[in-house]
C-alpha positions in Angstrom: -2.2 7.8 10.0 -0.6 6.8 6.7 2.1 9.3 6.1 3.7 9.2 2.7 7.5 9.5 3.0 9.8 10.7 0.3 12.4 7.9 0.5 13.2 5.4 -2.3 13.2 1.6 -2.1 15.5 0.2 -4.7 16.7 -3.1 -3.0 15.9 -6.3 -4.9 14.9 -9.6 -3.3 14.9 -13.3 -4.1 12.6 -14.3 -7.0 10.9 -17.5 -7.8 10.4 -16.3 -11.4 12.3 -14.0 -13.8 12.7 -10.7 -12.0 12.3 -7.3 -13.6 13.0 -3.9 -11.9 9.9 -2.0 -10.8 9.2 0.9 -13.2 9.1 3.6 -12.0 10.8 3.0 -8.7 8.2 4.2 -6.1 8.5 5.4 -2.6 6.6 4.1 0.3 6.0 4.8 4.0 7.1 2.6 6.8 3.8 2.5 8.7 1.9 -0.7 9.3 -0.2 -0.1 6.1 2.4 0.4 3.3 1.3 2.9 0.6 3.4 3.8 -2.4 4.0 7.3 -3.6 5.4 8.6 -6.9 7.7 11.7 -6.8 6.8 12.6 -10.4 3.1 12.9 -9.5 1.0 16.0 -8.9 -1.4 13.7 -6.9 -1.5 10.1 -5.7 -4.8 8.4 -4.8 -4.4 5.0 -3.2 -7.1 2.4 -2.5 -6.0 -0.4 -0.1 -7.6 -3.7 0.5 -6.2 -5.5 3.6 -6.9 -9.2 3.6 -7.1 -11.3 6.8 -8.0 -15.0 7.0 -10.6 -15.9 9.6 -10.9 -19.5 10.8 -14.5 -20.7 11.3 -16.2 -24.1 11.9 -17.2 -23.9 8.2 -13.6 -23.4 7.0 -11.3 -20.4 6.4 -12.7 -17.2 4.9 -10.9 -14.1 3.7 -12.1 -10.8 5.1 -11.2 -7.5 3.3 -11.0 -4.2 5.1 -10.8 -1.2 2.7 -9.0 2.1 3.4 -7.8 4.9 1.2 -5.2 7.7 1.0 -4.9 10.8 -1.1 -2.2 13.5 -1.5 -1.9 16.5 -3.8 1.4 18.3 -4.4 2.6 21.7 -5.6 5.9 22.0 -7.5 7.9 21.8 -4.3 6.2 18.6 -3.0 4.2 20.5 -0.4 0.7 19.1 0.2 -2.2 21.0 -1.1 -5.9 21.4 -0.2 -7.9 19.7 -3.0 -11.4 20.3 -1.5 -13.6 17.3 -0.8 -12.1 14.0 -1.8 -14.3 10.9 -1.9 -14.1 7.3 -3.1 -17.2 5.2 -3.8 -19.3 7.9 -2.2 -17.4 8.0 1.1 -15.5 11.1 2.0 -11.9 11.0 3.1 -10.8 13.0 6.1 -8.6 16.0 5.4 -5.8 16.1 8.0 -4.0 19.1 9.3 -1.1 18.6 6.8 -3.6 18.4 3.8 -3.2 14.7 3.4 -6.5 12.8 3.0 -7.3 9.4 4.7 -10.1 7.0 5.2 -10.2 4.5 8.0 -12.9 2.0 9.2 -15.2 3.2 11.9 -17.4 1.7 14.6 -20.4 1.9 12.2 -18.4 0.6 9.2 -15.8 -1.8 10.7 -14.9 -3.3 7.3 -14.3 0.1 5.8 -14.6 0.7 2.1 -15.9 -2.0 -0.3 -14.2 -2.1 -3.7 -16.3 -4.9 -5.2 -17.7 -2.4 -7.8 -14.5 -0.6 -8.4 -12.9 2.6 -7.3 -14.8 5.8 -8.2 -12.8 8.9 -7.1 -14.4 12.4 -6.9 -12.3 15.4 -6.1 -14.2 18.7 -5.8 -11.1 20.8 -6.3 -9.9 24.1 -4.8 -8.0 27.2 -5.8 -4.8 25.1 -5.6 -5.9 22.0 -7.5 -8.5 21.3 -10.3 -11.6 19.2 -9.8 -11.8 15.8 -11.4 -13.6 12.4 -11.3 -12.0 9.1 -12.3 -12.8 5.4 -12.2 -9.6 3.5 -12.9 -10.5 0.2 -14.6 -7.5 -2.0 -13.7 -7.8 -4.7 -11.1 -6.5 -5.0 -7.5 -3.6 -7.4 -7.4 -4.3 -10.9 -6.1 -2.1 -12.2 -3.4 -2.1 -15.6 -1.7 -1.2 -16.5 1.9 1.8 -15.0 3.6 4.3 -17.2 5.5 7.5 -16.8 7.5 8.9 -18.1 10.8 6.9 -17.1 13.8 10.0 -15.6 15.4 12.2 -13.0 13.7 15.8 -13.5 14.9 17.5 -10.1 14.2 20.9 -11.8 14.1 20.2 -13.8 11.0 18.5 -13.5 7.6 14.7 -13.7 7.6 12.5 -14.6 4.6 8.9 -13.7 3.8 7.0 -15.9 1.3 3.7 -15.5 -0.4 2.0 -18.5 -2.0 1.1 -16.6 -5.2 0.7 -13.1 -6.7 -0.9 -11.8 -9.9 -1.7 -8.4 -11.6 0.9 -6.5 -9.5 3.4 -3.9 -10.8 5.5 -4.0 -7.7 5.4 -5.5 -4.2 6.3 -3.9 -0.9 7.6 -6.5 1.7 7.8 -5.3 5.3 9.1 -6.6 8.7 7.7 -4.3 11.4 7.9 -1.3 9.1 11.3 -2.1 7.5 10.5 -2.2 3.8 11.8 -3.5 0.6 10.2 -3.0 -2.8 10.5 -5.7 -5.5 9.1 -6.5 -9.0 5.5 -7.6 -9.2 6.2 -11.3 -9.8 8.3 -11.9 -6.7 7.1 -14.5 -4.2 10.0 -14.6 -1.7 11.9 -11.7 -0.1 14.8 -12.0 2.3 15.9 -9.4 4.8 19.5 -9.5 6.0 20.5 -9.3 9.7 21.9 -5.8 9.1 18.6 -4.7 7.6 16.7 -6.1 10.6 18.9 -4.5 13.1 16.6 -1.4 13.3 13.5 -3.5 14.3 12.4 -3.3 17.9 12.1 -6.5 19.9 8.7 -7.7 20.9 5.4 -8.3 19.1 5.7 -7.5 15.4 4.2 -8.0 12.0 5.3 -9.1 8.6 3.5 -7.9 5.4 3.4 -8.2 1.7 1.6 -5.5 -0.3 1.4 -6.0 -4.1 0.1 -3.0 -5.9 -0.9 -1.9 -9.4 -1.0 1.7 -10.7 -1.9 3.9 -13.7 -1.7 7.6 -14.3 -4.1 10.1 -15.9 -3.9 13.8 -16.8 -6.4 16.3 -15.5 -5.9 20.0 -16.4 -2.2 19.4 -16.9 -1.9 17.6 -13.6 -0.6 14.0 -13.5 -2.6 11.9 -11.1 -1.4 8.4 -10.1 -4.1 5.9 -9.1 -2.9 2.9 -7.0 -4.7 -0.3 -6.0 -3.0 -2.3 -3.3 -3.8 -5.6 -1.5 -2.1 -6.2 1.8 -1.6 -9.5 3.7 -0.1 -9.7 7.2 1.1 -12.1 9.8 1.9 -11.5 13.5 5.4 -12.5 14.6 7.7 -12.1 17.6 10.9 -10.1 17.1 13.9 -11.2 19.1 
């Protein structure tokens, strides 16, 4: 499950362009699918497009797998029941802690499709008002991710992406250890001390650029996030 943690990521990274600080500074989880959260929000709805490259005899093709997360808060950051939550006509599962998640299934292995946008529908409850929204901004574009196949925890490690566009911020991760940067960054270095908490063995590096906007519904501030994730398998030593 994608659990949204309340922990801030302020650390900057190397930049191939002029770097600006992310604004506002978000939080994110440290699960394998990084999803940002905003402590000033009454709700956060996140659409995630995970890109993988598939080699075929006809060339390399990008495959996108769509997932989604929704959380609704009271004034003390407790999670609320918001009724039925759906995106593009597909219902998210309400978990026991009142978080909402959508994952691919055996019948829909590629998950959600965002080719026509992100149409959110929240039925509402006694704790949170109903609303519908179709945020019009684009998913960020991100190129290929690269980094050494082996992560040596005794030395610095750098993740590179070939390009990025339309991102407000980027979350870089090495096996769940995360750093958040401005949206124009294409290189992020983790120090040996930062990598010390990573477990040895098979691992993964990721880059997750995201864009966001907020809207008001019945005096509730709702943040909408669109995120694209690229990953690479590594070995951690």
